[in-house]
BAVEXFI-912099 format. One record per atom (N, C-alpha, C): x, y, z; residue in one letter. Coordinates in pm, whole numbers, plus 50000, padded with zeros to 5 digits. Each point is the difference from the previous one (the first is absolute). Layout:
N
XYZa;...
! end
This chain:
412
494772397533791x;499954993050128x;501214990750012x;500695000750110x;501174991850019x;499934993350135x;500894990250019x;500104993550131x;498724993350041x;499665001350127x;498884992550054x;498655005149949x;499975011949936x;498745005149948x;499794996449853x;500964993349940x;499864996449859x;498964989049983x;499314999749886x;499084988949974x;500794986849998x;499334988750027x;498564998850028x;499645004850140x;498895007350007x;499505005150126x;499104989650066x;499795001750130x;499124990750072x;498565001349952x;499565012449981x;498615002249960x;499885013449930x;499065000649908x;499745012249924x;498505002750000x;499635011950043x;498605004449995x;499825009149880x;499044996849916x;499645008349886x;498665006950029x;499605008949911x;498715007050012x;499885007150135x;501085006750039x;500045007050129x;500005015149976x;499575007150103x;500175014550006x;500825002950126x;501145006449982x;500955001650108x;500005014150057x;500005000850133x;500315012450071x;501444998350048x;500955004049916x;501404997650033x;500535009850104x;499405012050008x;500495011150082x;501395004749957x;500354997049876x;501215006049942x;499785015049983x;501055007750023x;499895014549994x;500055005449858x;500384991749904x;500195004749863x;498824996949908x;498904995250057x;498894995649916x;498715007850023x;500055011350070x;498795007650023x;499204994450115x;498695003450001x;499144996550113x;500044985050028x;500234996750126x;500004986350050x;501134991449943x;500775005249906x;500944991449928x;499274988949929x;498825003449946x;499094989949946x;500454995049863x;499834987149978x;500244993749870x;498794991449967x;499335003349892x;498874991949953x;500524988949908x;499204989649984x;500384988449916x;501424995750034x;500194996350124x;501334997550054x;500214985250030x;501224996950036x;500384986650043x;500875001150124x;499944989850083x;500784999550123x;500574986050014x;501314999350024x;500654986850013x;500935000150119x;500254988150054x;500914999050113x;500774986949998x;501135000350071x;500874988450009x;500765000650132x;500034988850069x;500734999050127x;499575010850099x;498705003150000x;499475009550096x;500195014549965x;500575002949882x;500225013849957x;499305002749869x;499595012449982x;499385003749873x;501054999749889x;499624994049887x;500904999049885x;499565009349886x;498715002849994x;499495008949896x;498755007050053x;499885012949974x;498815007750036x;499885011149898x;499264997349894x;499925009949894x;498964996549896x;499995007249889x;499024997249895x;500154985949945x;498884993849972x;500054986549942x;500735000449866x;499825010749925x;500635000949868x;501525000350007x;500565003350115x;501455000950014x;500634987550058x;499224989450019x;500584987550048x;501104995449905x;501094994550055x;501154996349916x;499844986749928x;498814996649957x;499754987549930x;498574995850014x;499684988749945x;498664994450013x;499784994950142x;498835002550057x;499764996050140x;500334985450028x;499654991049909x;500224985850025x;501474996550017x;500875008449945x;501444997450009x;500625006950122x;499225008250069x;500565008250108x;499784994650139x;498944992350022x;499644996250137x;499514985750007x;500234993950116x;499524986450023x;498494999450009x;499425010850053x;498545000650013x;499525013749954x;498884999949932x;499425012349948x;498545000450041x;499575011550051x;498605001950036x;499555013749953x;498685001649991x;499425013149972x;499605006850130x;500295012850010x;499545007950115x;498605005349978x;499404996849886x;498615003949971x;499795015150014x;501005007449956x;499935014649996x;499915006450138x;500424992850104x;499985005750135x;501155009850019x;499775009750089x;501065008750044x;500874992650100x;501305002049988x;500984994050091x;500865011150058x;500124999950132x;500855009750070x;501114992750075x;501015007350045x;500934993950096x;499244995650125x;500534990250070x;499434996350129x;500025011850095x;498965001250082x;499935011050095x;500964997750116x;500495010950057x;500974999550110x;499435008150116x;499744993450110x;499495006950120x;501205002550092x;500475012350001x;501295003150062x;499915004550145x;498824999550061x;499885003950141x;498824992450059x;500284989350076x;498934993050071x;500484996050139x;499024998350089x;500214994350133x;499174987150007x;500184991249905x;499084989149975x;499994989450109x;501104998650073x;500074989850105x;499595006150134x;498884995450052x;499535004550131x;498924990450048x;499665001150128x;498904992150057x;498885009550042x;498794994849997x;498845007950044x;499605010749900x;499115008850044x;499605011449919x;499705011750095x;499695011549939x;499705011850083x;498695006349956x;499014991549971x;498705005149959x;499365009150106x;500154997150131x;499425009250099x;500605014149992x;501285000949965x;500615013349986x;499415007549880x;499674992649896x;499345006049884x;498705006750044x;499254992850083x;498765005850051x;500275012350086x;501044999450084x;500325011450086x;500375012449918x;500764998049895x;500375011449917x;498775006149935x;499054991649960x;498775005049941x;499195008250102x;500214997050128x;499305007250106x;500775012350048x;501175002649936x;500715012450029x;501374998850061x;500404988050045x;501334998450059x;501055000949890x;501135006250031x;501085001349902x;500944988050008x;500774998049894x;501014989549996x;500995001850114x;500455012650021x;500965002850107x;499414997150137x;498735003750021x;499354997650129x;499934985250030x;499584992249901x;499894985550020x;501364994050031x;501045004549928x;501344994750022x;500495003150141x;499765012350046x;500505004050132x;499244993150113x;498824994649969x;499204992950100x;500314985050004x;501024995949924x;500384985950001x;499434992049886x;499295006549910x;499514993249881x;500995001349888x;499495000149877x;500885001849886x;500984988649985x;501235003749964x;501034990149971x;500224990750118x;500005005450121x;500324991850117x;498964989150021x;498755002549965x;498984989550014x;500274988549904x;500475003049881x;500374989449906x;501264992750048x;500895007250067x;501194993650056x;499604989150099x;499045002950085x;499584989950099x;499494987449930x;499195001749898x;499454988349930x;501084992549923x;500915007449939x;501044993749919x;500994992450087x;500335005650114x;500904992950092x;499384986950047x;498694999950017x;499334988050052x;499834989049895x;500195003349873x;499774990449891x;501294992549968x;499854987549964x;501154992049957x;500365003449855x;501164995549959x;500405001949860x;498984993849905x;499534988350035x;499024993249916x;498685007749994x;499585005450113x;498765007750003x;500135012949919x;501145006550010x;500225012249923x;499994997149851x;500634989149959x;500014996449858x;498594996949951x;499244992750080x;498624996749960x;499165012649983x;500265010150082x;499255012649988x;500495008249882x;501294999449971x;500585008449895x;499704994849859x;499954986949983x;499864994449865x;498745004649926x;498845000450064x;498835004949926x;500155014449953x;500645008450080x;500215013849958x;500955000649880x;501074992150004x;500944999849888x;499354994149875x;499164989950018x;499304994349884x;499075010349937x;499345008050082x;499115010449947x;500785009949916x;501185004050046x;500835009149922x;500434993549869x;500444987550007x;500454993049879x;498864998349900x;498824996750050x;498854998149911x;499625012949930x;500425011350054x;499695013049941x;501175005449918x;501024991749977x;501065003649908x;501365002450061x;500164998750133x;501285002650065x;500914987849984x;501235002649955x;501004989449986x;501215002150091x;500175012150051x;501085003350092x;499425008650111x;500404997450124x;499545008650108x;501055001050109x;499905010850075x;500825002250118x;499164996850123x;500654994050100x;499334997350128x;500925005050111x;499455008350087x;500765005750111x;499764992150128x;501005000450088x;499774995750137x;499415012050075x;500155000450132x;499535011750072x;498834997850093x;499494987650005x;498974996850098x;500514990050105x;501324998050001x;500614991450101x;500635008350110x;500865009249958x;500635009850090x;500844993750111x;500404987649979x;501104993950075x;500704990549904x;501174995250038x;500804992449902x;499264987749948x;499494991950089x;499404987349958x;498785002149910x;499185009850033x;498795002049921x;500255007649870x;500985009149998x;500395006049872x;500554989149908x;500824991450054x;500554988749923x;498884991249947x;499044997050084x;498874991649959x;499255006349883x;499765013050007x;499285006749892x;500784999549869x;501315002250007x;500814999849878x;500074985949943x;500044990050086x;499964986149952x;498694997149928x;498895004750055x;498714997849937x;499935007249865x;500575012049993x;500045007049872x;500714991649894x;501134994150036x;500694991049907x;499124987949966x;499304994750100x;499124988649977x;498905003349899x;499475012150006x;498955004149906x;500514999249857x;501185005449976x;500554999549866x;500224985949951x;500534991550086x;500264986149961x;498704992449976x;498985003050075x;498734992949988x;499255003649873x;500095012649956x;499175004849890x;500785003449874x;501324998250001x;500795003049882x;500205014849974x;499645008250095x;500175014549987x;501435004050036x;500495010849939x;501215006350051x;499615008450120x;500574997050116x;499745007650122x;501295006650046x;499985013050011x;501105007750058x;499635003250144x;500914997050092x;499725001850142x;500645012950050x;499255007250083x;500485012550058x;499914999550151x;501115003050064x;500105000050147x;499465013250053x;498894999350074x;499325012050051x;499804999050150x;501024995750071x;499884999450146x;499785013850059x;500485010449933x;499765013950044x;498665004849947x;498954992550036x;498645002849955x;499195006750111x;500194995350121x;499315005550117x;500824996150122x;499745006850111x;500714997050124x;499244989250075x;500624988450024x;499284989450072x;499775003950146x;498964994450061x;499655004050138x;501144998250098x;500824989849982x;501074997550097x;501125010549993x;499975008549897x;500985010949989x;499345013650018x;498845000550062x;499305012750018x;500915010350066x;500105011749936x;500845010750052x;501484998349973x;500374989449924x;501424997349974x;500234997649851x;499575009549919x;500094998249856x;501454998549953x;500925007750057x;501394998949957x;500574986150032x;499634994650115x;500454986550034x;499444989849901x;498755001849961x;499414990749903x;500735000849866x;500315011949955x;500725001449872x;501364993150008x;500645000550115x;501264992650018x;499794985149973x;498894994650052x;499694985849976x;499704997549852x;499225008749939x;499664998649858x;501274999149916x;500975008650030x;501265000049925x;500814987350029x;499894994750121x;500754987950036x;499404987649936x;498684999549982x;499374988249939x;500304999049850x;500195011449937x;500095000249853x;501124991249945x;501245000750051x;501044991449942x;499694985250012x;499374996050108x;499664985950020x;498964995449897x;498995008249978x;498964996349904x;500535000649857x;500845009749973x;500615000949867x;500864987849972x;500744995450101x;500864988249983x;499204987549966x;498744999750041x;499134988649969x;499335001349864x;500305010749927x;499425001849868x;498555004450002x;499615006850107x;498595003550016x;499685014549967x;501005008149970x;499785014549983x;500505004649865x;499105005949921x;500385005949872x;500125015250009x;499305006250093x;500045014650017x;499595003350142x;500205012650039x;499715004650137x;499125012349993x;499005000450087x;499005010750001x;499845004850144x;499335011350016x;499645005350132x;498775008949984x;499345002550111x;498835008950003x;500465012950067x;500365009849918x;500495012950050x;498815009450015x;499515001350122x;498775007650023x;499895003150148x;499165009650036x;499825003650139x;499564988450086x;499174990949945x;499574988350076x;500884988049971x;501085002349924x;500954989549970x;501365003450058x;500985002849911x;501365002650044x;500515012949939x;500895006750072x;500505013049958x;500984998549884x;500285010949930x;501034999449896x;501354995250053x;500375004250121x;501284995650055x;500014985050026x;498914994750051x;499924985550022x;499974992549868x;499285005349903x;499964993849867x;501394999949939x;500755010850016x;501365000749947x;500864988750056x;499844996950127x;500784989050059x;499684986749931x;498734997749972x;499614987649930x;500604999849860x;499945011249932x;500545000649864x;501524998150000x;500665005250099x;501454998150007x;500354985350023x;499184993150079x;500214985650019x;499794992549869x;499005004149924x;499764993749870x;501165002649905x;500465012549997x;501115003649911x;501244991750032x;500274997550128x;501174992350039x;499964985849944x;498794995049973x;499844986549945x;499795000149850x;500015011949938x;499765000949856x;498564997749961x;499085002250094x;498584997849972x;499345013249957x;499144999649899x;499285012049960x;498925003650101x;499625012850000x;498975004650094x;498825005949924x;498875000350071x;498775006749955x;499345005550125x;498995008149986x;499505006750119x;498525003349991x;499274997250109x;498685005850022x;500245014750035x;499765008949906x;500455013850014x;498855009949987x;499945009450092x;499145011849986x;498544996449975x;499524989450067x;498604996149982x;499045009150075x;500375003550123x;499115007850086x;500535013950029x;501285002149972x;500645013050023x;501315000049923x;500585011849984x;501275001049929x;501145000750100x;500624988550025x;501184999350086x;501284999049919x;499895002249869x;501174998949914x;500354985749964x;499024991050010x;500274985949974x;500424997149857x;499315005849903x;500344997449860x;501405005049969x;500375011550053x;501355005249978x;501044990850065x;499674994550116x;500924990750066x;500174987449917x;498924994849946x;500114988349913x;500895003149880x;499815011649942x;500825003949885x;501475001350039x;500265005450118x;501395001650046x;500734986650003x;499284989450035x;500594986750006x;499854992449867x;499625007049893x;499824993449871x;498894989750003x;498955002950077x;498944990450023x;499314995449872x;499594987549999x;499224994949887x;498715007849985x;499365003350113x;498705006749992x;499715007850126x;499135009949984x;499355006950111x;498514997849980x;499324994850102x;498644995049984x;499025008250083x;498825001849947x;498915008550052x;500215014449952x;500905007550060x;500485013449962x;498905010449980x;498894998950070x;498955010149986x;500495014050041x;500895000650099x;500445013050052x;501405003849952x;500514993149902x;501355002749951x;500045013449925x;501045008050028x;500155013049936x;500794999249871x;500035011149927x;500625000249867x;501524998350008x;500645005050104x;501454997950013x;500324985250011x;499184992750076x;500224985650013x;499754992949868x;499025004649923x;499754994149869x;501235001649911x;500625011850003x;501215002149921x;501134990750047x;500084997850131x;501004990850052x;499744985749953x;498724996149997x;499654986749951x;500394998649852x;499745010349922x;500354999549858x;501504998249982x;500795007350078x;501454999249987x;500534986350044x;499324993950098x;500464987250054x;499454987949924x;499015002249913x;499364988849932x;499054992350090x;499485006750103x;499084993750095x;498585000449944x;499354988649996x;498644998849946x;499005004950103x;498975007049954x;498885004050085x;498944989149994x;499744993550112x;498974989550004x;498715005950056x;498995000649916x;498705005550038x;499134988750054x;499345002650112x;499214989850069x;498575005150018x;499214999849893x;498665005850007x;499044992250087x;500304987450031x;499124992350088x;499955006150139x;501175003050057x;500035006250132x;499415014049996x;500295007549893x;499425013349983x;498474999250003x;499464989949933x;498564998149989x;499394995950136x;500604990050063x;499444994750124x;500075010450112x;501105007550006x;500155010250104x;499285012949966x;499395000549883x;499305012049953x;500925012250007x;501234997849956x;500995010749998x;499595010649898x;500415012150021x;499705010749905x;501255006549943x;501154997750063x;501265005649952x;500564991249889x;500065005349879x;500444992249885x;501524999549993x;500554989049951x;501444999949970x;500325010649896x;501255004249992x;500385010849907x;500134995049856x;498894996249940x;500024993649868x;500605009249895x;499615012749999x;500525009249899x;501525001250010x;500515001250122x;501455001050018x;500704987149958x;499414988650031x;500584987349958x;500084999149848x;498945004349933x;500024999949853x;501065009749948x;500025012050057x;500935010249952x;501454995450015x;500304993050108x;501364995450025x;500274986149943x;499014994449931x;500134986849937x;500374989150100x;499435001050120x;500184989450098x;499064988549964x;500514987849985x;499114988949969x;498974998150111x;498754998449961x;498924997950097x;499514985649992x;500124993050110x;499474986450010x;498675000350074x;499224989549981x;498714998450068x;499994986250064x;499604999350128x;499974987150071x;498764999350087x;499714988050048x;498794998150081x;500185004650143x;501244999050054x;500215001850145x;499144990250079x;499754988449945x;499134990150065x;500414998150145x;499105003650091x;500254998550143x;498664999750073x;499984995350124x;498714998050068x;499365012750054x;500755011050005x;499485011750067x;499565011249908x;500915004749915x;499725012049921x;499814997549852x;500244987749954x;499804997149857x;499744985149980x;498824995250041x;499684985849979x;499614997449854x;500955002449912x;499785000349855x;500724988349936x;499254991249935x;500554987849943x;499945000049847x;500025011849940x;499995001149855x;500895011649958x;501064997049926x;500855010849950x;499295007749890x;499114993449927x;499215007449899x;499135010550067x;499414996650114x;499195009850070x;500875011450051x;501214996950045x;500925010750039x;500305009249883x;500154994249880x;500215008249880x;498815009249977x;498804994750015x;498815008049980x;499915011350103x;500304996850126x;499975010250105x;501065010749974x;501154996149946x;501045009849968x;499535009649891x;499234994849906x;499445008749897x;498955009450058x;499124994750082x;498895007950054x;500485010350103x;500824995650096x;500435009050108x;501165009049960x;500964994449926x;501245007349971x;500055005449858x;499014996849919x;499895004649862x;501134994749911x;500494988050030x;500894993649906x;499214996049876x;500664999549887x;499354994649881x;500024984850011x;499114993049929x;500054985450003x;501364994449958x;500665006549904x;501324995249960x;501035002350111x;499945011450066x;500895002350114x;499774989550109x;498744996750024x;499694990250103x;500574986349963x;499894996149873x;500544987049959x;501525000150008x;500635010749955x;501455000850015x;500384999650148x;499155006150083x;500264999850144x;499914986450062x;499234991149939x;499824986550052x;500824989749925x;500915004749916x;500874990949925x;501445004950006x;500425007649901x;501425003549989x;500475008650117x;499195009950043x;500445008650110x;499964992650133x;499034991150017x;499964991950121x;501204990650007x;500414994549886x;501194991649998x;501235008050042x;500115012449951x;501135008450040x;499995002650150x;498815001350059x;499885002350144x;500474988050080x;500154988549935x;500544988050066x;501424997149956x;500575008949919x;501354997849951x;500104989549892x;498874997449932x;499954989849896x;499965006649863x;500904996049913x;500095005849866x;499734989749891x;499584988250038x;499824989249903x;498534997249971x;499125009250037x;498564998049979x;499305013549995x;498744999949960x;499215012449997x;499705004949861x;500724995149899x;499715003049860x;500014987149920x;499375000249885x;500064988549909x;501125002749900x;501194995050035x;501205001949919x;500794987049998x;500634996549889x;500884988349999x;501075001050108x;500194989150072x;500974999750108x;499395002250137x;498805005950005x;499305001650128x;499374986750040x;499714998950131x;499294988050046x;498674998549927x;499654987649972x;498734997349933x;498874999750102x;499825011250069x;498885002350091x;499015008749926x;498834994849970x;499035007849924x;498604994950027x;499025008449964x;498594996950026x;499225002349872x;499154990549966x;499035001649893x;498675004350061x;499415010449944x;498815006250058x;498804999049907x;498834998950061x;498745000549925x;499475014350002x;500635008449922x;499645014249993x;500075004549855x;499315011049969x;500045005749866x;501035011149987x;500415005950114x;500985010949998x;500784999750130x;501315003149999x;500784999550124x;499475009050112x;499325010949966x;499475008950104x;499004993050090x;499414989149953x;499034992850082x;500624994350127x;501304997950001x;500654994550119x;499855009250119x;499915013049975x;499775009650109x;498565004750007x;499234996849899x;498615004749991x;499064991450084x;500094986949987x;499074991250071x;500354999250148x;498995001550084x;500154998450144x;499714985550035x;501024991749993x;499814985850024x;499674992649873x;499484988050015x;499704991549886x;501194991449964x;499734989249929x;501044990449960x;500405003049856x;501125006749982x;500455003849866x;501154991249950x;500564991850084x;501174992249963x;499594987649922x;500664998049886x;499864987349928x;501074990150044x;501255004650011x;501094991150040x;501165008250054x;500644994550103x;501205005950059x;501174990649976x;501105005549949x;501214992349978x;501135005850084x;500724991250068x;501175003950078x;501194992149947x;501015007249951x;501184993849938x;499564990249891x;498975003849925x;499534992049888x;499064988750035x;499744998050129x;499134989050041x;498665005550044x;498934994449945x;498675004450039x;499714994950140x;499495009150085x;499724996450140x;498505000950024x;499554992950102x;498594999550030x;499515012650069x;498665001050011x;499395011750064x;500214999350150x;
! end
């Protein structure tokens, strides 16, 4: 250990069992009878206790026992729409009575109904509504999350949403990556003028980026959203600013969205239920992560599965996220999303955990978290479980003993 990771460390945990997710250690990258140490917010040691470079008392300012608990990297929720006003519980009832998502959207419900409520809410009201949802994710092990705009659909309200997303991170100590999703739906004032609206979306982006509010750019490429040609215009505007892109792709039909995301070197293609094998190969070549969103699949009672076998065959990293939103995935637990990914998509519990850690971090362009390795951020969770598979096995329940972000324990 050299430099800032050299002893003395800030803290050392003994009697730990680590899920490192290292690729060279077999299943889970598991290490029994392990130790974990950190300094200046970064992991300094993550390995067998027997391999510590000295006596514990000489290595760290503080030493504690993990009481044989399993420790994983902090969870990463790489696709959420967490900032919004109101809810869409009546639409949930309508879908149960037979109405389709597309039908509700075309009748003025869906995304546009949330737009009306979000526009009417102040920044303070939006933050007050968002914080409990973010706290629920954090209490369940999330240390990093993405928050999209897309319920403002005009400059001032998109800006307001992105500001609130930043406020959430500052309020709760979470890493929040913001994604500009003004190309989410066509606002009523642009009815019949989708190309004109995309012109505005592209014009707002440099202004919001200049304010430090945009980390990535997204769009909803779908029959009830925007065409591939319109999405391409948004992506070209992002490219001109050096911003990475991601895409709501092929959720309801195959419009070539995943392939388009790959063409632009996209961080991720999300949903992808209707994505074909050629697009999967393009994603593999581009390093584009497949973000699986089983919450929306579950709520919409979808039957078309994402191309899991092709993703595995092409070694495309698969991430798992909540897609937390008021309409199609009112899901406030990334662990439950992991469980749904196992049940609906037949991921293994280890695949699901990798999907909610290292692969989810890649989907956000983050390479400094997701595994327990020296030099990575000291974002980790201690769990009250007997085996790591329990993280995807239990449907709910309080399994978290402690959440640490950059080495600091945070509240529930």
